[in-house]
C-alpha positions in Angstrom: 119.9 167.9 -53.4 119.5 164.5 -56.2 119.3 166.2 -59.6 117.6 162.8 -60.5 116.0 159.5 -59.2 119.2 157.4 -60.3 121.3 160.4 -58.0 118.6 159.3 -55.2 119.6 156.3 -55.4 123.5 156.8 -55.4 123.2 159.2 -52.6 120.9 156.4 -50.2 123.5 153.6 -51.0 126.2 155.9 -50.2 124.9 155.4 -46.5 124.5 151.6 -47.2 121.1 152.3 -47.7 119.8 150.1 -50.7 116.5 152.1 -51.9 114.7 150.1 -55.0 112.9 152.5 -57.6 109.7 153.4 -56.5 111.2 154.4 -52.7 113.4 156.3 -54.7 111.0 158.0 -56.7 108.9 159.7 -54.0 112.1 160.5 -51.7 113.0 162.6 -54.8 109.5 164.3 -55.0 109.7 164.8 -51.3 112.7 166.7 -52.0 111.5 168.8 -54.9 108.2 169.3 -54.2 109.2 169.9 -50.5 106.6 167.9 -49.0 106.6 165.9 -46.1 106.6 162.1 -46.6 104.9 159.4 -44.7 106.8 155.8 -44.6 104.7 152.8 -43.3 105.3 149.8 -42.7 106.0 146.6 -40.6 108.8 147.6 -37.5 112.1 146.7 -38.5 112.2 147.0 -42.1 114.2 150.5 -41.9 112.3 153.8 -42.1 114.0 155.6 -39.1 117.1 154.8 -41.3 116.2 156.4 -44.0 115.6 160.0 -42.0 119.3 159.3 -40.6 121.0 158.6 -43.8 119.5 161.2 -45.5 120.5 163.6 -42.6 123.9 162.5 -43.0 124.5 162.1 -46.5 122.9 165.9 -47.4 125.0 167.1 -44.3 121.7 168.2 -42.5 121.1 167.9 -38.8 119.0 165.3 -38.1 116.2 166.6 -35.4 113.6 163.3 -34.1 110.5 163.3 -32.7 110.2 160.1 -30.9 106.1 159.3 -30.7 104.8 158.1 -27.6 101.3 157.5 -25.6 100.7 160.5 -23.7 103.3 162.9 -25.9 102.2 166.9 -25.2 102.6 170.1 -26.8 105.3 170.9 -24.0 107.1 167.6 -24.6 107.0 167.9 -28.5 107.0 171.2 -29.6 107.4 174.1 -27.0 107.2 175.2 -23.5 108.1 178.7 -21.6 110.9 178.6 -18.6 108.7 179.6 -16.3 110.9 179.6 -13.2 112.9 182.5 -15.3 109.9 184.3 -15.7 108.6 184.1 -12.1 112.1 186.0 -11.2 111.7 188.6 -14.3 108.2 189.1 -12.5 109.8 189.7 -8.8 112.2 191.1 -9.8 110.1 193.6 -12.0 107.7 194.2 -8.6 110.8 194.8 -6.9 111.8 197.3 -8.8 108.7 199.1 -8.8 107.7 198.4 -12.6 103.5 198.4 -12.6 103.3 198.5 -16.5 101.6 195.0 -17.2 101.7 194.9 -20.7 105.5 195.4 -21.1 105.7 192.8 -18.7 103.9 190.4 -20.0 105.4 190.9 -23.7 109.0 190.6 -21.7 108.2 187.3 -20.0 107.0 186.0 -23.4 109.8 186.9 -25.6 112.2 185.0 -27.3 114.5 185.0 -24.6 112.0 182.8 -22.0 110.7 180.3 -25.0 112.1 176.5 -24.7 112.1 175.3 -28.1 111.2 171.4 -28.3 111.8 168.7 -31.6 108.8 170.2 -33.5 110.2 174.2 -33.3 113.5 173.1 -33.5 113.1 171.3 -36.8 111.5 175.3 -38.2 114.5 176.6 -37.3 117.6 176.6 -40.3 121.3 176.0 -38.3 124.1 176.9 -40.3 122.0 177.8 -43.3 120.9 174.6 -43.5 117.1 173.5 -42.9 117.0 169.8 -40.9 116.1 166.5 -42.0 113.1 166.3 -39.1 112.1 163.0 -37.9 108.2 162.0 -36.7 109.2 158.5 -35.3 106.0 156.2 -34.8 103.3 158.6 -34.9 100.9 155.7 -34.4 102.1 155.7 -30.8 100.4 159.2 -29.9 96.8 159.9 -29.8 94.5 161.3 -32.5 95.0 165.3 -30.5 98.7 165.3 -31.0 98.5 164.1 -34.4 95.5 166.9 -35.2 97.9 169.5 -34.3 100.4 168.2 -36.0 98.4 169.5 -39.8 99.4 173.1 -39.2 103.6 172.0 -39.3 103.3 169.7 -42.0 101.0 172.1 -44.1 102.9 175.4 -43.8 105.4 174.5 -41.6 104.6 176.8 -38.9 103.8 176.7 -35.0 100.9 179.2 -33.5 102.1 179.7 -30.1 99.2 181.8 -28.1 101.5 184.3 -26.0 104.3 184.6 -28.8 102.7 184.7 -32.3 103.6 182.3 -35.4 106.5 180.5 -35.9 107.4 179.9 -39.5 110.3 177.9 -41.1 112.5 179.9 -43.7 113.2 177.2 -45.6 111.0 174.6 -45.2 112.6 170.9 -43.0 112.6 167.8 -45.1 109.9 166.0 -42.9 110.0 162.1 -42.3 106.8 160.5 -40.8 107.0 157.1 -39.5 104.4 154.8 -38.8 104.3 151.2 -37.6 100.7 151.2 -38.2 99.6 149.6 -35.2 96.2 152.2 -35.3 95.2 154.1 -38.5 96.7 157.4 -39.1 93.8 159.7 -40.0 93.6 161.0 -43.5 93.7 164.7 -42.6 97.3 163.8 -41.9 97.9 161.6 -44.9 96.9 164.4 -47.8 99.5 166.7 -46.5 102.2 164.1 -47.4 103.6 162.0 -49.9 103.0 158.0 -49.0 105.1 155.0 -49.3 104.3 151.3 -48.0 108.0 150.1 -46.7 108.1 146.3 -47.2 110.8 143.2 -46.2 113.3 143.3 -48.7 113.1 140.4 -51.1 116.2 138.3 -50.6 119.0 139.6 -53.1 118.5 142.7 -51.5 118.9 141.6 -47.7 121.9 139.5 -48.8 123.4 142.7 -50.3 121.9 144.9 -47.1 124.4 142.0 -44.9 127.0 142.5 -46.9 127.5 145.9 -46.3 126.7 146.5 -43.0 128.4 142.6 -41.4 131.3 142.2 -43.9 133.0 140.0 -41.2 130.2 138.0 -41.9 131.1 135.0 -45.0 129.1 134.0 -47.9 128.1 131.1 -47.5 126.5 131.5 -44.0 125.2 134.6 -45.7 123.1 133.2 -47.2 121.5 130.8 -45.2 120.7 133.7 -42.6 119.1 135.3 -45.3 117.0 131.8 -46.2 116.8 131.5 -43.3 114.8 135.0 -42.4 113.1 135.4 -45.6 111.5 131.5 -44.4 110.5 132.8 -41.1 108.3 135.4 -42.6 106.1 133.2 -44.2 105.3 131.7 -41.1 102.3 132.7 -38.5 104.9 134.8 -36.1 103.5 137.3 -33.9 106.3 139.4 -34.5 107.8 138.9 -37.5 111.8 139.5 -37.7 112.6 142.9 -39.8 115.9 143.7 -40.8 117.5 145.2 -38.5 117.1 141.6 -36.5 118.3 140.2 -39.8 121.6 142.4 -39.2 121.9 141.7 -35.5 121.8 137.7 -35.5 124.8 138.1 -39.0 126.4 140.2 -36.5 125.8 137.6 -33.6 126.9 134.6 -35.5 130.0 136.1 -36.8 131.0 137.3 -33.2 130.4 133.2 -32.4 132.7 132.2 -35.7 129.9 130.2 -37.2 130.4 129.8 -40.9 127.0 127.7 -41.1 123.6 127.5 -39.3 122.6 124.1 -36.8 120.0 123.5 -34.9 121.9 124.5 -31.9 123.3 127.6 -33.2 119.7 128.6 -34.1 118.0 127.8 -30.7 121.2 129.5 -28.8 120.9 132.8 -30.5 117.3 133.1 -31.7 117.1 135.9 -28.6 118.7 137.5 -31.3 116.0 137.1 -34.0 112.7 136.9 -32.1 110.9 139.1 -29.8 108.7 136.7 -28.3 108.9 133.7 -26.0 105.9 132.6 -28.0 107.8 132.5 -31.1 111.2 131.3 -29.8 109.6 128.5 -28.5 107.9 127.7 -31.9 110.9 127.5 -33.8 113.4 125.6 -31.1 110.7 123.1 -31.4 110.2 120.8 -34.7 110.0 123.4 -37.2 112.9 125.5 -37.0 114.5 122.0 -37.4 112.1 122.0 -40.5 112.5 125.3 -42.0 116.8 124.7 -41.5 116.6 121.5 -43.8 114.1 123.5 -46.6 117.1 126.3 -46.3 119.5 123.5 -47.0 118.1 122.2 -49.4 116.9 125.0 -51.9 120.8 126.4 -51.3 122.1 123.0 -52.3 119.9 122.5 -55.5 120.6 126.5 -56.3 124.2 125.5 -56.2 
């Protein structure tokens, strides 16, 4: 575990994740205080990547619960192996076993329990508690969100037929939300909180340098300046860091050395994901942005 905030910055940097001091501080505190960390922000700003980098840098298994509408306990927490239970009941009946209490105890035992991500996260692997990523919690409903309160406050799950399963060592819990809906205050109170924003130009340029080392310096500067400009206009969905990396990779694969209107028009599908946004930028507005970027970079030398 990192012993200081600076060590946390270095640990994330070792996984090519550039974190500002506020984010490094709240991550450091989450580890020290053994509290879940709730990360909120626009899609594509790198919230999920934080859990992946922590898992790799700390050499801990990553357990991911990808949330979606309709997610239930059977898919997220646990379920019973019903076919195996029914077979056990039939075999017991054939053997003449009539002790119902014993039979119930047998079929609702660890042997027949199927562990889903939440239960897996409460179980250490090779003596190490995992990194538990609850990704895009805002996609689930409030009922499932309420179920997680016990997990996030006490690192335990109560199974009616089995009992309470507690973590010997609390996992490192990262909860993410794209804020498509508000998450209840009861859940947020159990977590430390941080808003993950889009990176500044210098930070995003360094990200491109690390993630797409084949992209030349001049093109990288143009890409970052163009994307930063895009985020200032009223698009349906602003490009995230992931899209910036994809665009830089695409242009590198095409052996482009500079941006031009035709190249931008041809490759917008790697940067923008909605047709209305693409149509808007392919028109005059895209060329206007490119002219502004060129002028600013030229003035900056």
